[in-house]
C-alpha positions, 0 to 999 in steps of 0.5 A: 721660356718657362714652358720650354724649361719644363718641357725639356727638364732644363734646370736653371742652375750651374752643373753640380760638382762630382757629376757629369756635365749635361745640357739640362743645366741652363747655366752650363756651357753644355746647354749653350752648346745644345741650344745655340752652337750646334744648331748654328753649325748644322745650319751652316753645313746646310748653307754651304752645301746649298751654295756649293751644290753645282760644284759638288754635283760635278765632282761627285757624280752628276744627277745621282749626286744632285738627288742625294745632296738634296736628300742629305740636306733634308736629313740634316734639317731633321737632325737639327729639329731632333736636337732642338726638340730634345728627341731621343737618340736614334740608332746609327746606320753605318758601314764604317764598322762602329755601328754595334759600338754606337748602338749598344752605347745608345741602348746603355744610356737608358732614359738619359738618351736625348740631347739635353738629358745625356752627358754633354760629351755623349750628345755632342759626339752623337750629333757629329756622328749622326751628321756623317752617317747621312753621307755614309749612306749615299752612293756618291757623297760618302767621301764628301767633307762638308767642313773642308773649306773652313779647314783649308782657310784655317791654314791659308789664313795663317801663313804669316804667323807660320812663317814667323814661327819657322823663322824662330825655329830655323834661327835656333837650329842654325847653331849647335846647342846644349841639351839644356838649350834644346830643352828650353826651346822644346818647352817654348814649342810646347807652349806655341803648340798649346796656343795653336789650339785657340784656332778651333772652328767648333768653338767659333761655330764655323766662323773663319779663324786664323793665327796672326802676328808672331806667336813666338814673340807673344809666348812670355806674355801668355805664361800668366794665362797658363793656369796649370803648367807642367811643361818642365815635367814633360821635358824631363820625361822626354830627356831620359838617359838616352832621349833618342830612344822610344816613340811619341804619339800625338793625338791630334785635334784641329787642322789648320794652324794647330796642325802646323804647330803639331808638325813643328813639334814633331819635326823638332823632336826628330831633328834633335833626336828626342825620339826615334819616331813620332806617330799622329792619331787622326779622325776617320771622318769629318769631326767637330768641324776642324779635326784632322782627318788623313785627307787633311794631313796629306793636303796640309803637307802638299800645300806647304810644300807647294808654297813657292812664294814662301820658301820657308813653308816650302822647305818645311813641307818638303822636309816633312814629306821626307820624314813621312817617306822615311818613316820618322813620322807616320799616321796611325791607321784611323781608329774608330775609338777616336770618334766613339762616345767613350771616355778614355778611361774606358779605352782598355775595355772598348779598344784594347788594341789601341790602348796597347799601342799607346802603352808602347810610347814613352809619351802620348800628347793629347791635343785640345779641348775635346781630348781633354773632355774625354780624358776627364769624361765630361765629369765635373771634378772639383777644380783642385782635383789632381790631373792624375786622379781625374784620369780615373785609371787611364794611364797607358804610359806617360801622358800630357795634355795641351789644351786651351780652356773652352769648356766649363770643366778643369782639374789640377788648379791651386786652391782659390785660383778658379774663384779668383779667375771667376771674379775677374771674368765669369766666362773665363772657362769658355773663352780659350784665353786660358790654357793648361799643360798637364802631365801624368807619369806612368 
């Protein structure tokens, strides 16, 4: 182990404050991710492709697909070896339109351009981007989603919980309500949406995840686990003098149950005229195992609408499809910035059109841990740093973040809270047991 630490310049310390998180700090979650989680994920992709080989060959082009699949599995093995031996990042070869963005970024890293020496955010994002580039450069497999089965299970394993959530929403909607009652229920939905973020396949390293029980019945007991809660500020932002005006942008995270809760929130906003329209921002390619792509969104809508054995799911799916057809809900055209290595504070320079689009909204909701890491730039701010300050100037409009804590960075905590939580559980920042609902006003 000593030789390994010396060879890859691993430092047996916690990541220091006021610096980027990196895999080279052995006592940080970035090191564990590079050393354990990501190699496991790549191994599981290889195993799944090998298991599904005949089905893939049949679906994607016969013998040419067979040869390309064999070559792709070999390339993934090489990628795993590069990761485990801390090789320098190789330039990307891609036809998706982000080649120059990525390769100029890699060049800008200088000597900190390997898996353990680079910022953890850059290294993990690079691995997922390299993985997809293997398939982009084939004739037959460029549309293959190697994470599809896990994402589908993340939805179908959670039907009971989804029905329970819809029962609570339908019961609320069955009678006319005051604006204060709508506000209280909106805050409940935000919290249900927050805890939906626990179902994250990249954290479980691809193992099946599901939501069970009745999520609404558990919300009050989970309030103690929300370590920074600005839910009421978000409601005040929504409930302007004429709440029916303006648009809301959701920057999605995971497929499956979490996407279901995103759709519940959007549907409630439309039903109660809290905005004119809700937009969804999804990923262009398979990403961090469970992130939503356009294909995942369409499959989810179709699957819900087809649930003849669960009328509530079918009614919900049909209503969502009607919202999309009428333009009340809409997916934004995919933007490669969401799968770029860049932190959000650089968006105005790197993707000015996207920045301008978000600035037109009255609220942008950033979902999940990766979006939180990009908001903070994987920069290890002291934990009491105000959320607004940690954004480093990124504030196209009012924005909030709903995130269960699965990485060892956070901001906006009261004095002493982090130390108290660490005394109770040294790993509290990486378990997903705690969450934040944070808001920054334009």
